[in-house]
C-alpha positions, 0 to 999 in steps of 0.5 A: 021788894027787899034788896039783899046787901053784901056786908064788909067789916074794916079790920078796925070794926073787927078789932072794935067788937073783939074788945068790947066783948072782951071787956064785957066778959071781964065785967060780968057773967054772960054780959059779953054775951049780951053784947054779942047778941046786940051787936048781931041784932044791930048788924041784922036791922042795918043789913035789911034797912040801911037807908033807915040811918041818918047820915052823921059824918059826910057818907057815914051813917050810925046805928046806935045799940038799945041797950049797951052805949055803942054805935055801929058806923057804916057806909052804903054803896047803893049801886054796889049793894055793899054795907061797910061796917067801918067801927062799932065803939062806944059813945065816949070815943070820938071817931077816928075820921072826925078828929 
């Protein structure tokens, strides 16, 4: 049986996604759209099987993009059936909670 999870996005994660999308839109035509498609695909994979992703920082799990050098960091509240998207950022950045 597939469990339905509610997704909750932090303000920081929404800003991360917008900044990356804007940057890719400036680099090459349709590159921002390709980033957006991969972002949505990765979020969909997380929502279907959040337990498939390794815990990296305390309770925070990560899901890497396939093409772009980004990862989605999220927390899972199994009891509440809730996935909290904390950040969406480039591999070269250090997580703000791990400084």
